[in-house]
C-alpha positions as CSV (number, residue, x, y, z in Angstrom):
1,M,-0.8,47.3,32.0
2,N,0.7,50.0,29.5
3,G,1.8,49.3,25.8
4,D,5.1,48.2,26.2
5,D,4.2,45.7,28.8
6,M,1.4,44.2,26.1
7,A,3.1,44.0,23.7
8,S,6.2,42.3,25.8
9,N,3.9,39.6,26.7
10,K,2.4,38.9,23.1
11,T,6.2,38.6,22.0
12,S,7.0,36.1,24.7
13,K,3.8,34.2,23.8
14,T,4.3,33.9,20.3
15,S,8.2,33.3,20.4
16,T,9.4,30.0,19.5
17,K,12.0,28.3,21.6
18,T,14.5,26.4,20.4
19,N,16.7,23.3,21.2
20,L,19.9,24.9,19.4
21,P,22.3,27.1,21.5
22,P,22.0,30.7,21.1
23,I,25.2,30.9,18.5
24,A,23.5,27.9,16.6
25,S,19.9,29.5,16.7
26,K,21.6,32.9,15.9
27,R,23.0,32.0,12.6
28,L,20.8,29.3,11.6
29,K,17.6,30.4,12.2
30,P,17.2,32.7,9.2
31,F,18.1,29.4,6.5
32,I,15.2,27.4,8.9
33,E,12.5,29.7,8.1
34,R,13.7,29.8,4.6
35,G,12.7,26.2,4.8
36,I,9.5,26.2,6.9
37,A,8.4,28.9,3.9
38,N,9.6,26.9,0.9
39,G,7.9,23.8,2.5
40,I,11.1,21.9,3.7
41,F,10.8,21.7,6.9
42,S,7.9,22.1,9.1
43,D,9.2,23.4,12.5
44,D,13.4,23.2,13.4
45,S,13.4,20.0,14.4
46,S,14.8,18.6,11.8
47,V,17.8,20.9,12.1
48,V,17.6,20.3,15.6
49,A,18.4,16.7,14.8
50,M,21.0,17.5,12.4
51,F,23.2,19.4,15.0
52,K,22.7,17.0,17.4
53,A,23.9,14.0,15.1
54,K,27.1,15.9,14.3
55,A,28.0,16.7,17.6
56,T,28.0,13.1,18.1
57,D,29.6,12.4,15.4
58,P,32.2,10.0,16.3
59,S,34.6,11.4,13.4
60,L,34.0,14.7,14.3
61,K,34.9,14.1,18.5
62,E,38.8,14.6,17.9
63,T,38.5,17.7,16.2
64,L,35.4,18.7,18.7
65,D,37.0,18.0,22.0
66,S,40.2,20.1,20.4
67,L,38.3,23.2,20.4
68,G,37.2,22.9,23.8
69,G,33.6,20.7,23.4
70,L,30.5,21.6,22.6
71,K,30.4,23.5,25.5
72,S,32.9,26.4,24.2
73,E,31.5,28.8,21.8
74,I,34.1,28.0,19.4
75,G,32.7,24.0,19.9
76,Q,29.5,24.9,19.1
77,A,30.9,27.5,15.9
78,F,32.6,24.6,14.2
79,I,29.2,22.3,14.2
80,T,27.0,25.5,13.2
81,D,29.3,25.9,10.2
82,I,29.0,22.2,9.6
83,V,25.5,21.9,9.9
84,L,25.1,25.3,7.7
85,T,27.4,23.4,5.2
86,D,24.7,21.2,4.5
87,L,22.0,23.0,5.2
88,T,22.7,25.4,2.7
89,S,22.8,22.2,0.0
90,I,19.1,20.8,1.3
91,L,17.6,24.9,0.9
92,R,18.7,24.4,-2.9
93,Q,16.9,21.3,-3.8
94,K,13.2,20.5,-3.8
95,R,12.2,18.2,-1.6
96,Y,9.4,15.3,-2.3
97,T,7.7,13.2,0.0
98,A,8.0,9.8,-1.7
99,H,6.3,6.5,-0.5
100,M,8.0,3.7,-1.3
101,K,7.7,-0.1,-1.9
102,V,11.3,-1.3,-2.4
103,W,11.5,-4.5,-5.2
104,D,15.3,-5.0,-4.0
105,I,18.2,-3.7,-2.1
106,S,21.7,-4.6,-1.7
107,H,24.5,-3.7,0.5
108,N,28.1,-3.8,-1.2
109,T,31.6,-2.2,-0.9
110,V,33.4,-1.1,-4.1
111,G,36.4,0.5,-5.2
112,V,38.5,-2.6,-3.2
113,A,41.0,-3.2,-6.2
114,S,41.5,0.7,-6.5
115,G,42.3,0.9,-3.4
116,N,39.4,3.2,-2.6
117,P,36.9,1.3,-0.6
118,R,33.5,2.7,-0.6
119,Q,29.8,1.7,0.4
120,V,27.0,1.8,-0.9
121,C,23.3,0.9,-0.3
122,N,21.6,0.6,-4.1
123,I,17.5,0.3,-3.7
124,F,15.3,-0.7,-6.1
125,G,11.5,-0.4,-6.6
126,Q,8.4,1.6,-6.9
127,V,7.3,4.9,-5.7
128,V,4.2,7.5,-5.4
129,M,5.8,11.3,-5.2
130,E,4.0,14.1,-3.7
131,D,4.8,17.3,-3.9
132,G,2.5,19.4,-1.6
133,D,-1.1,18.4,-2.2
134,E,-0.3,16.8,-5.6
135,V,0.3,13.8,-5.8
136,M,1.8,12.0,-9.0
137,D,1.4,8.3,-10.8
138,S,3.2,5.3,-9.6
139,A,6.7,4.9,-11.0
140,M,9.6,3.1,-10.4
141,F,12.8,4.4,-8.9
142,S,16.4,3.8,-8.2
143,M,18.1,5.1,-4.9
144,S,22.3,5.3,-4.3
145,L,23.0,5.8,-0.8
146,W,27.0,6.2,-0.8
147,D,29.6,7.0,2.2
148,A,27.8,7.2,5.3
149,D,24.4,7.7,3.7
150,A,24.6,3.8,3.2
151,S,23.6,3.4,7.0
152,I,20.2,5.0,6.3
153,G,19.5,2.1,4.4
154,D,20.2,-0.3,7.2
155,D,17.2,-1.2,8.2
156,V,15.4,-1.1,4.7
157,E,13.8,-4.5,3.5
158,A,13.0,-6.2,-0.1
159,D,8.8,-6.1,-0.1
160,G,9.1,-3.3,3.0
161,V,7.1,0.2,2.1
162,Y,8.4,3.3,3.3
163,V,7.8,7.2,3.4
164,A,10.6,9.5,3.3
165,S,12.1,12.9,2.1
166,V,14.1,12.9,-0.8
167,S,15.0,14.8,-3.8
168,C,14.4,14.1,-7.4
169,K,16.2,15.9,-10.7
170,N,14.1,14.9,-13.2
171,L,10.3,13.6,-12.6
172,N,9.9,12.6,-16.6
173,N,12.4,10.1,-16.2
174,S,10.8,6.0,-16.7
175,T,12.4,5.4,-13.7
176,L,13.3,8.1,-11.2
177,D,16.5,8.8,-9.6
178,L,16.2,9.7,-6.4
179,R,18.4,10.9,-4.3
180,P,18.7,11.9,-0.4
181,L,18.6,15.3,1.5
182,A,21.5,15.5,3.9
183,G,20.4,15.1,7.7
184,L,16.3,14.9,6.2
185,T,16.3,11.3,4.8
186,A,15.4,8.3,6.9
187,F,13.3,5.6,5.9
188,K,9.7,5.1,8.0
189,P,7.6,1.8,7.7
190,E,4.2,2.7,6.6
191,D,0.7,1.4,5.2
192,Y,0.1,3.1,1.6
193,D,-1.7,0.5,-0.9
194,H,1.0,0.1,-4.1
195,E,-0.4,-1.3,-7.7
196,S,0.9,-4.2,-8.8
197,A,4.8,-4.2,-9.5
198,I,3.9,-6.2,-12.5
199,E,1.4,-4.1,-14.4
200,L,4.1,-0.9,-13.6
201,L,6.6,-3.0,-15.0
202,K,4.5,-4.0,-18.1
203,D,2.8,-0.2,-18.4
204,T,6.5,1.5,-18.3
205,Y,8.5,-0.9,-20.6
206,E,7.8,-3.3,-23.2
207,V,8.8,-7.0,-22.7
208,S,11.5,-8.5,-25.1
209,P,11.7,-11.6,-26.8
210,I,15.5,-13.0,-25.2
211,A,16.2,-13.9,-28.9
212,D,16.4,-10.3,-29.8
213,L,18.3,-8.6,-27.3
214,E,21.5,-8.9,-29.1
215,D,20.1,-6.7,-32.0
216,D,19.3,-4.2,-29.1
217,I,21.9,-3.9,-26.5
218,S,21.6,-1.5,-23.6
219,R,23.2,2.0,-24.5
220,G,24.1,2.7,-20.8
221,R,23.6,1.5,-17.2
222,T,20.1,3.1,-17.3
223,D,18.6,1.9,-20.8
224,Y,16.7,-1.7,-19.5
225,R,15.6,-3.9,-21.5
226,L,12.1,-6.3,-19.7
227,V,12.0,-9.8,-20.1
228,E,10.0,-12.2,-19.2
229,A,11.2,-15.4,-18.4
230,T,11.5,-19.0,-16.7
231,V,14.8,-19.7,-14.4
232,S,16.9,-22.3,-15.9
233,F,20.1,-21.6,-13.2
234,S,20.7,-19.5,-10.4
235,G,23.4,-19.6,-8.1
236,V,25.8,-17.0,-6.1
237,Q,29.6,-16.9,-6.1
238,N,32.3,-15.2,-5.0
239,S,34.7,-12.5,-6.8
240,K,38.2,-12.5,-6.4
241,S,38.3,-9.1,-4.4
242,G,36.3,-11.1,-1.6
243,N,32.4,-9.7,-2.8
244,Q,29.5,-12.1,-3.2
245,F,27.4,-11.9,-6.8
246,G,24.8,-13.7,-8.0
247,K,24.3,-15.7,-11.4
248,M,21.0,-16.5,-13.6
249,L,20.3,-18.5,-16.4
250,L,17.4,-17.2,-18.3
251,K,15.1,-18.6,-20.8
252,D,12.0,-17.5,-22.8
253,D,9.3,-18.8,-25.9
254,S,12.1,-17.2,-28.0
255,T,14.9,-19.6,-27.2
256,M,12.8,-22.8,-26.4
257,T,12.1,-23.4,-29.9
258,L,12.1,-26.1,-32.0
259,E,14.3,-24.3,-34.6
260,A,16.8,-23.7,-31.7
261,I,16.9,-27.2,-31.0
262,E,17.6,-28.3,-34.5
263,S,20.2,-25.7,-35.2
264,G,21.9,-26.8,-32.3
265,E,22.5,-22.8,-30.7
266,N,21.9,-23.1,-26.7
267,L,19.6,-19.8,-26.9
268,L,20.0,-18.5,-23.4
269,L,20.6,-15.0,-21.3
270,N,23.6,-15.4,-19.1
271,C,23.2,-12.6,-16.0
272,I,24.8,-11.4,-12.9
273,C,22.9,-10.3,-10.6
274,S,23.2,-9.6,-6.4
275,P,22.8,-12.6,-4.2
276,E,20.0,-11.3,-2.9
277,I,18.0,-12.3,-6.0
278,A,19.4,-15.5,-6.7
279,T,18.8,-16.8,-4.0
280,R,15.3,-15.7,-3.6
281,F,13.9,-17.2,-7.0
282,G,14.3,-21.3,-7.6
283,K,14.5,-23.3,-10.9
284,Y,11.6,-23.0,-12.8
285,S,10.4,-19.9,-11.3
286,K,8.8,-17.6,-13.8
287,I,10.1,-13.8,-13.5
288,L,9.7,-10.4,-14.8
289,A,13.6,-8.9,-15.0
290,L,14.8,-5.4,-16.1
291,I,18.1,-5.3,-17.3
292,T,20.7,-3.9,-19.2
293,T,22.4,-5.5,-21.9
294,K,26.2,-6.2,-23.6
295,V,28.2,-8.5,-25.9
296,Q,31.5,-8.7,-25.3
297,G,34.2,-10.8,-27.5
298,E,33.7,-14.5,-26.9
299,W,31.3,-14.3,-24.3
300,G,28.2,-12.7,-26.7
301,L,25.0,-11.7,-24.8
302,S,25.2,-10.6,-21.9
303,A,23.4,-9.3,-18.9
304,N,23.0,-7.2,-15.5
305,I,19.7,-7.7,-13.8
306,A,18.5,-4.6,-11.2
307,V,15.5,-6.1,-10.4
308,A,13.3,-9.0,-11.0
309,I,9.8,-9.5,-9.8
310,P,7.9,-13.0,-9.7
311,V,5.5,-14.1,-11.4
312,I,5.4,-17.5,-10.6
313,L,7.9,-18.1,-7.5
314,V,9.1,-21.5,-7.1
315,A,11.2,-21.3,-3.7
316,P,14.7,-22.2,-3.9
317,P,15.9,-25.7,-2.1
318,Q,16.7,-25.4,0.9
319,P,19.8,-27.5,2.7
320,E,18.3,-30.6,4.7
321,V,19.0,-30.6,8.6
322,S,19.8,-34.0,9.7
323,S,18.2,-35.5,12.5
324,K,21.0,-37.9,13.4
325,D,23.6,-37.4,16.2
326,D,26.9,-36.3,15.6
327,K,28.9,-38.9,15.8
328,E,26.7,-40.8,13.1
329,D,27.3,-38.5,10.4
330,D,30.3,-38.6,8.2
331,A,31.4,-37.3,4.8
332,S,30.1,-39.7,2.4
333,S,26.5,-38.8,4.4
334,Y,27.2,-34.9,4.8
335,F,28.1,-34.3,0.6
336,K,25.1,-37.4,-0.3
337,N,22.6,-35.3,1.5
338,A,23.9,-31.9,0.6
339,I,21.3,-29.8,-1.7
340,S,23.1,-26.8,-4.2
341,L,20.9,-23.3,-4.6
342,D,20.4,-25.1,-8.0
343,D,21.1,-28.0,-9.6
344,D,20.7,-27.6,-12.8
345,E,20.2,-31.6,-14.3
346,D,19.3,-29.8,-18.1
347,D,21.4,-31.1,-20.7
348,D,23.0,-28.0,-22.3
349,D,26.6,-27.9,-21.0
350,A,26.4,-24.3,-21.2
351,E,23.7,-25.3,-17.9
352,E,25.4,-27.3,-16.1
353,T,28.4,-24.9,-15.7
354,P,27.8,-21.6,-16.5
355,Q,30.1,-19.3,-18.8
356,E,28.2,-16.3,-18.7
357,A,30.3,-13.6,-19.1
358,P,30.0,-11.8,-15.8
359,V,28.9,-7.9,-15.8
360,S,30.5,-6.7,-12.5
361,E,30.1,-7.8,-9.4
362,E,28.4,-3.6,-9.0
363,T,25.6,-5.0,-10.6
364,A,24.0,-2.1,-12.3
365,E,26.1,0.3,-10.1
366,P,24.3,3.9,-10.1
367,S,27.0,6.6,-10.9
368,D,28.8,7.9,-7.9
369,D,27.1,11.4,-6.7
370,T,28.8,14.4,-6.0
371,S,27.8,17.1,-3.6
372,D,27.6,19.7,-6.4
373,E,24.9,17.2,-7.8
374,E,23.1,17.5,-3.9
375,E,23.1,21.0,-4.1
376,G,21.4,21.2,-7.3
377,E,24.5,21.9,-10.2
378,E,24.8,20.8,-13.4
379,D,24.8,17.0,-13.4
380,T,28.4,16.0,-13.1
381,S,27.3,12.5,-11.5
382,N,28.9,9.9,-13.3
383,G,32.6,11.5,-13.3
384,S,35.3,8.8,-14.3
385,E,33.0,6.4,-14.0
386,S,30.8,8.0,-16.7
387,A,33.8,8.3,-18.8
388,S,34.3,4.8,-18.2
389,A,30.0,3.8,-19.7
390,D,31.1,6.5,-22.6
391,E,33.8,5.6,-24.1
392,G,33.9,1.6,-22.4
393,W,30.5,1.3,-21.2
394,V,31.1,-2.7,-22.2
395,D,33.7,-3.1,-19.4
396,G,30.8,-3.3,-17.1
397,D,32.1,-0.8,-14.6
398,S,34.2,-3.5,-13.6
399,E,36.4,-2.9,-10.5
400,G,39.6,-4.2,-12.2
401,D,40.0,-7.5,-10.5
402,D,36.8,-9.6,-12.2
403,E,36.8,-10.2,-15.3
404,W,34.0,-12.7,-17.6
405,G,37.1,-15.2,-17.6
406,D,37.8,-15.5,-14.1
407,W,34.0,-16.6,-13.4
408,E,34.2,-19.6,-15.2
């Protein structure tokens, strides 16, 4: 065997096969190699998966068919351009492996009132970040998945433990703002031992007495306060736009005092939260709640609950299931046996018919992300929402159809 044959044989053994079409492989290969060198990819499988996902995307089918389908060179070039658009964004971001325990997850549609409805999945929990061989300390995280990315969280559940590839701009924040990597982020269940959520919250934030909150109002959506309180009321309501939101009333040692009784003050914290939080905790549950606060006109002090962790959990009452035959049921027996989510018999009128000043149905809604953010550009995530936050944050990022007074 001559030298040329040996070199040819060696090349054939070391060459890497790919499942990408030749046109795509030629254009994407340098970017795949850069991703492997930077530790973003281990091989080309992630990019192949991105190509296949775009090639079968229903929203692109009509355009792809008009170009002759995926079997045509122009069709392959079109999908390659789309993958390259996302791939160049990914290569500009730092990739981390995130070991996450989810505390709370909610799916919402926002922007209905403005005629621009958008799907968003908000996730909150604790995370241990890995960067190569470096394992970082446990921290809290929030993650917002917008539009098409919202479906990434479809199978994610509260109290679940997952691992995913993510990006994060600032690892020094007390609550990490995690971002998805286009085409790469997927939540995979795993076994991972996380530290106590209660200890993490108390190590990160100092517990604030409710009575002192009015003198220490949050300055933005992520300027959190931590309260340890007892649930006095919890329930779920529908907003005017059709979305559901949760309502809770909280009391702590600073609000349950003889001085408060003698003064006639009705000291409690009126809160808006996700329906998931409101239906998780029954009356008398003791919780650690991470909140943002505000004072608004006649309604006074109110709060958004970003996340709540049980210290002592009392399950909410469940509707009784009658064993009678349908023919024996009547309206009077139905209303006699019906149980509300939380029947508050407190003497305080405000607890019987909560008059809290709701923040917004998009509770603690994170800022919208732009493609420039994903590419690592200067943070402009707040956009028009940020302007609202800076100029009138107390509006609670409302969509305009739900005001405090309308939710009575």
